[in-house]
TIVEX-741459 format. One record per atom (N, C-alpha, C, O): residue in one letter; x, y, z; residue number from 1; atom name. Coordinates in pm, whole numbers. Example, Ala and Ser with C-alpha at 12.3 -4.5 7.8 and 13.67 -1.06 7.14 Angstrom:
{r "A", {1319, -569, 780}, 1, "N"} {r "A", {1230, -450, 780}, 1, "CA"} {r "A", {1320, -330, 780}, 1, "C"} {r "A", {1424, -332, 846}, 1, "O"} {r "S", {1285, -225, 708}, 2, "N"} {r "S", {1367, -106, 714}, 2, "CA"} {r "S", {1290, 3, 787}, 2, "C"} {r "S", {1341, 114, 804}, 2, "O"} 
//
This chain:
{r "M", {-997, -925, -9339}, 1, "N"} {r "M", {-997, -827, -9233}, 1, "CA"} {r "M", {-1118, -735, -9254}, 1, "C"} {r "M", {-1150, -697, -9366}, 1, "O"} {r "R", {-1182, -701, -9145}, 2, "N"} {r "R", {-1301, -616, -9153}, 2, "CA"} {r "R", {-1266, -471, -9180}, 2, "C"} {r "R", {-1155, -425, -9150}, 2, "O"} {r "N", {-1362, -400, -9238}, 3, "N"} {r "N", {-1341, -259, -9271}, 3, "CA"} {r "N", {-1312, -175, -9147}, 3, "C"} {r "N", {-1232, -82, -9154}, 3, "O"} {r "T", {-1376, -206, -9036}, 4, "N"} {r "T", {-1352, -127, -8915}, 4, "CA"} {r "T", {-1209, -144, -8864}, 4, "C"} {r "T", {-1149, -50, -8812}, 4, "O"} {r "T", {-1154, -263, -8880}, 5, "N"} {r "T", {-1016, -287, -8839}, 5, "CA"} {r "T", {-921, -210, -8930}, 5, "C"} {r "T", {-825, -150, -8882}, 5, "O"} {r "K", {-946, -212, -9060}, 6, "N"} {r "K", {-863, -137, -9154}, 6, "CA"} {r "K", {-870, 12, -9122}, 6, "C"} {r "K", {-767, 81, -9124}, 6, "O"} {r "L", {-989, 61, -9093}, 7, "N"} {r "L", {-1007, 202, -9061}, 7, "CA"} {r "L", {-932, 238, -8934}, 7, "C"} {r "L", {-869, 344, -8928}, 7, "O"} {r "N", {-936, 154, -8833}, 8, "N"} {r "N", {-861, 180, -8709}, 8, "CA"} {r "N", {-712, 188, -8735}, 8, "C"} {r "N", {-645, 276, -8680}, 8, "O"} {r "H", {-658, 99, -8817}, 9, "N"} {r "H", {-516, 102, -8850}, 9, "CA"} {r "H", {-480, 229, -8926}, 9, "C"} {r "H", {-377, 291, -8900}, 9, "O"} {r "L", {-565, 268, -9020}, 10, "N"} {r "L", {-540, 391, -9095}, 10, "CA"} {r "L", {-541, 513, -9005}, 10, "C"} {r "L", {-459, 604, -9020}, 10, "O"} {r "L", {-634, 517, -8911}, 11, "N"} {r "L", {-646, 634, -8823}, 11, "CA"} {r "L", {-528, 649, -8728}, 11, "C"} {r "L", {-506, 758, -8674}, 11, "O"} {r "M", {-451, 543, -8707}, 12, "N"} {r "M", {-332, 554, -8623}, 12, "CA"} {r "M", {-225, 641, -8688}, 12, "C"} {r "M", {-152, 712, -8619}, 12, "O"} {r "L", {-215, 634, -8821}, 13, "N"} {r "L", {-109, 705, -8892}, 13, "CA"} {r "L", {-157, 823, -8976}, 13, "C"} {r "L", {-78, 911, -9008}, 13, "O"} {r "Y", {-285, 826, -9012}, 14, "N"} {r "Y", {-334, 923, -9108}, 14, "CA"} {r "Y", {-458, 997, -9057}, 14, "C"} {r "Y", {-535, 946, -8976}, 14, "O"} {r "D", {-474, 1120, -9108}, 15, "N"} {r "D", {-600, 1193, -9095}, 15, "CA"} {r "D", {-678, 1164, -9222}, 15, "C"} {r "D", {-622, 1168, -9332}, 15, "O"} {r "L", {-807, 1135, -9210}, 16, "N"} {r "L", {-888, 1094, -9324}, 16, "CA"} {r "L", {-993, 1198, -9357}, 16, "C"} {r "L", {-1048, 1264, -9269}, 16, "O"} {r "T", {-1021, 1211, -9489}, 17, "N"} {r "T", {-1129, 1296, -9537}, 17, "CA"} {r "T", {-1206, 1219, -9644}, 17, "C"} {r "T", {-1148, 1172, -9742}, 17, "O"} {r "F", {-1337, 1205, -9624}, 18, "N"} {r "F", {-1423, 1141, -9722}, 18, "CA"} {r "F", {-1501, 1248, -9796}, 18, "C"} {r "F", {-1544, 1347, -9736}, 18, "O"} {r "S", {-1520, 1229, -9927}, 19, "N"} {r "S", {-1612, 1313, -10003}, 19, "CA"} {r "S", {-1690, 1223, -10098}, 19, "C"} {r "S", {-1634, 1131, -10158}, 19, "O"} {r "M", {-1818, 1252, -10110}, 20, "N"} {r "M", {-1903, 1169, -10193}, 20, "CA"} {r "M", {-1974, 1256, -10296}, 20, "C"} {r "M", {-2068, 1329, -10263}, 20, "O"} {r "D", {-1929, 1247, -10419}, 21, "N"} {r "D", {-1998, 1311, -10531}, 21, "CA"} {r "D", {-2061, 1196, -10609}, 21, "C"} {r "D", {-2145, 1124, -10556}, 21, "O"} {r "E", {-2022, 1178, -10733}, 22, "N"} {r "E", {-2065, 1059, -10807}, 22, "CA"} {r "E", {-1985, 938, -10761}, 22, "C"} {r "E", {-2035, 826, -10761}, 22, "O"} {r "L", {-1861, 963, -10721}, 23, "N"} {r "L", {-1774, 858, -10668}, 23, "CA"} {r "L", {-1734, 893, -10526}, 23, "C"} {r "L", {-1741, 1008, -10485}, 23, "O"} {r "L", {-1691, 793, -10454}, 24, "N"} {r "L", {-1642, 813, -10318}, 24, "CA"} {r "L", {-1492, 839, -10324}, 24, "C"} {r "L", {-1419, 762, -10386}, 24, "O"} {r "T", {-1447, 947, -10263}, 25, "N"} {r "T", {-1306, 981, -10260}, 25, "CA"} {r "T", {-1260, 984, -10115}, 25, "C"} {r "T", {-1320, 1048, -10029}, 25, "O"} {r "L", {-1151, 914, -10090}, 26, "N"} {r "L", {-1089, 912, -9958}, 26, "CA"} {r "L", {-951, 974, -9971}, 26, "C"} {r "L", {-869, 928, -10049}, 26, "O"} {r "T", {-927, 1080, -9895}, 27, "N"} {r "T", {-796, 1145, -9894}, 27, "CA"} {r "T", {-734, 1119, -9757}, 27, "C"} {r "T", {-795, 1145, -9654}, 27, "O"} {r "I", {-611, 1068, -9759}, 28, "N"} {r "I", {-539, 1043, -9635}, 28, "CA"} {r "I", {-418, 1135, -9629}, 28, "C"} {r "I", {-349, 1156, -9730}, 28, "O"} {r "V", {-393, 1191, -9512}, 29, "N"} {r "V", {-277, 1279, -9490}, 29, "CA"} {r "V", {-199, 1221, -9372}, 29, "C"} {r "V", {-254, 1205, -9263}, 29, "O"} {r "H", {-72, 1190, -9394}, 30, "N"} {r "H", {11, 1132, -9289}, 30, "CA"} {r "H", {28, 1233, -9178}, 30, "C"} {r "H", {57, 1350, -9203}, 30, "O"} {r "K", {10, 1190, -9055}, 31, "N"} {r "K", {12, 1280, -8940}, 31, "CA"} {r "K", {148, 1343, -8915}, 31, "C"} {r "K", {154, 1458, -8872}, 31, "O"} {r "S", {257, 1271, -8941}, 32, "N"} {r "S", {388, 1327, -8910}, 32, "CA"} {r "S", {457, 1390, -9031}, 32, "C"} {r "S", {528, 1490, -9016}, 32, "O"} {r "T", {437, 1336, -9150}, 33, "N"} {r "T", {505, 1390, -9267}, 33, "CA"} {r "T", {421, 1488, -9347}, 33, "C"} {r "T", {475, 1571, -9420}, 33, "O"} {r "G", {289, 1479, -9335}, 34, "N"} {r "G", {200, 1567, -9410}, 34, "CA"} {r "G", {178, 1523, -9553}, 34, "C"} {r "G", {114, 1594, -9631}, 34, "O"} {r "R", {230, 1408, -9589}, 35, "N"} {r "R", {215, 1356, -9725}, 35, "CA"} {r "R", {71, 1311, -9748}, 35, "C"} {r "R", {15, 1238, -9666}, 35, "O"} {r "A", {11, 1353, -9859}, 36, "N"} {r "A", {-129, 1324, -9888}, 36, "CA"} {r "A", {-142, 1231, -10007}, 36, "C"} {r "A", {-60, 1232, -10099}, 36, "O"} {r "E", {-246, 1150, -10005}, 37, "N"} {r "E", {-277, 1059, -10114}, 37, "CA"} {r "E", {-429, 1045, -10121}, 37, "C"} {r "E", {-496, 1043, -10018}, 37, "O"} {r "S", {-484, 1037, -10242}, 38, "N"} {r "S", {-628, 1024, -10260}, 38, "CA"} {r "S", {-662, 895, -10334}, 38, "C"} {r "S", {-587, 849, -10420}, 38, "O"} {r "F", {-775, 838, -10298}, 39, "N"} {r "F", {-823, 714, -10359}, 39, "CA"} {r "F", {-970, 733, -10395}, 39, "C"} {r "F", {-1047, 787, -10316}, 39, "O"} {r "T", {-1009, 689, -10515}, 40, "N"} {r "T", {-1144, 708, -10563}, 40, "CA"} {r "T", {-1199, 577, -10617}, 40, "C"} {r "T", {-1129, 503, -10687}, 40, "O"} {r "D", {-1324, 549, -10582}, 41, "N"} {r "D", {-1391, 430, -10633}, 41, "CA"} {r "D", {-1541, 444, -10608}, 41, "C"} {r "D", {-1586, 545, -10554}, 41, "O"} {r "T", {-1616, 344, -10648}, 42, "N"} {r "T", {-1762, 350, -10634}, 42, "CA"} {r "T", {-1811, 298, -10500}, 42, "C"} {r "T", {-1923, 328, -10460}, 42, "O"} {r "A", {-1729, 220, -10429}, 43, "N"} {r "A", {-1773, 157, -10304}, 43, "CA"} {r "A", {-1678, 190, -10189}, 43, "C"} {r "A", {-1557, 204, -10207}, 43, "O"} {r "Y", {-1737, 202, -10072}, 44, "N"} {r "Y", {-1661, 233, -9950}, 44, "CA"} {r "Y", {-1554, 127, -9924}, 44, "C"} {r "Y", {-1439, 160, -9894}, 44, "O"} {r "A", {-1590, 0, -9936}, 45, "N"} {r "A", {-1496, -109, -9907}, 45, "CA"} {r "A", {-1377, -107, -10003}, 45, "C"} {r "A", {-1265, -135, -9962}, 45, "O"} {r "K", {-1400, -74, -10128}, 46, "N"} {r "K", {-1292, -70, -10227}, 46, "CA"} {r "K", {-1195, 44, -10199}, 46, "C"} {r "K", {-1073, 27, -10207}, 46, "O"} {r "V", {-1249, 159, -10165}, 47, "N"} {r "V", {-1165, 275, -10133}, 47, "CA"} {r "V", {-1082, 247, -10009}, 47, "C"} {r "V", {-963, 279, -10004}, 47, "O"} {r "L", {-1145, 189, -9909}, 48, "N"} {r "L", {-1075, 157, -9785}, 48, "CA"} {r "L", {-965, 54, -9809}, 48, "C"} {r "L", {-857, 64, -9751}, 48, "O"} {r "Q", {-991, -44, -9895}, 49, "N"} {r "Q", {-890, -145, -9927}, 49, "CA"} {r "Q", {-770, -82, -9998}, 49, "C"} {r "Q", {-656, -117, -9969}, 49, "O"} {r "K", {-796, 10, -10090}, 50, "N"} {r "K", {-686, 79, -10160}, 50, "CA"} {r "K", {-600, 159, -10062}, 50, "C"} {r "K", {-477, 155, -10069}, 50, "O"} {r "A", {-664, 230, -9971}, 51, "N"} {r "A", {-590, 310, -9873}, 51, "CA"} {r "A", {-512, 221, -9778}, 51, "C"} {r "A", {-398, 252, -9743}, 51, "O"} {r "Y", {-571, 110, -9737}, 52, "N"} {r "Y", {-504, 17, -9646}, 52, "CA"} {r "Y", {-383, -47, -9714}, 52, "C"} {r "Y", {-277, -62, -9652}, 52, "O"} {r "S", {-397, -84, -9840}, 53, "N"} {r "S", {-285, -141, -9915}, 53, "CA"} {r "S", {-172, -39, -9930}, 53, "C"} {r "S", {-54, -74, -9917}, 53, "O"} {r "Y", {-209, 85, -9956}, 54, "N"} {r "Y", {-110, 192, -9966}, 54, "CA"} {r "Y", {-36, 208, -9833}, 54, "C"} {r "Y", {86, 222, -9831}, 54, "O"} {r "M", {-110, 207, -9722}, 55, "N"} {r "M", {-49, 222, -9590}, 55, "CA"} {r "M", {49, 109, -9564}, 55, "C"} {r "M", {159, 133, -9513}, 55, "O"} {r "K", {12, -14, -9597}, 56, "N"} {r "K", {101, -127, -9575}, 56, "CA"} {r "K", {229, -113, -9656}, 56, "C"} {r "K", {337, -145, -9606}, 56, "O"} {r "K", {220, -66, -9778}, 57, "N"} {r "K", {340, -45, -9862}, 57, "CA"} {r "K", {430, 63, -9802}, 57, "C"} {r "K", {552, 49, -9801}, 57, "O"} {r "E", {368, 170, -9753}, 58, "N"} {r "E", {445, 279, -9694}, 58, "CA"} {r "E", {515, 233, -9565}, 58, "C"} {r "E", {632, 266, -9543}, 58, "O"} {r "V", {447, 160, -9483}, 59, "N"} {r "V", {507, 112, -9358}, 59, "CA"} {r "V", {620, 15, -9388}, 59, "C"} {r "V", {723, 16, -9320}, 59, "O"} {r "K", {601, -68, -9489}, 60, "N"} {r "K", {703, -167, -9524}, 60, "CA"} {r "K", {829, -99, -9579}, 60, "C"} {r "K", {940, -150, -9560}, 60, "O"} {r "S", {813, 14, -9648}, 61, "N"} {r "S", {928, 82, -9709}, 61, "CA"} {r "S", {1012, 160, -9608}, 61, "C"} {r "S", {1124, 202, -9640}, 61, "O"} {r "I", {960, 181, -9489}, 62, "N"} {r "I", {1034, 259, -9388}, 62, "CA"} {r "I", {1142, 175, -9324}, 62, "C"} {r "I", {1213, 224, -9237}, 62, "O"} 
//
């Protein structure tokens, strides 16, 4: 699955914040519950994959 597709799926449920210091950090906040989670890695694709995997686990647990 392409990164843009993953990003579109994430944006349906979460507000996203990117920060780039030495590492790339992606923070997602669920739009309805306000629950936040952060993911850090060296590459954009890796961070996006971690967030997408987290989203799939959360959706599956509901």
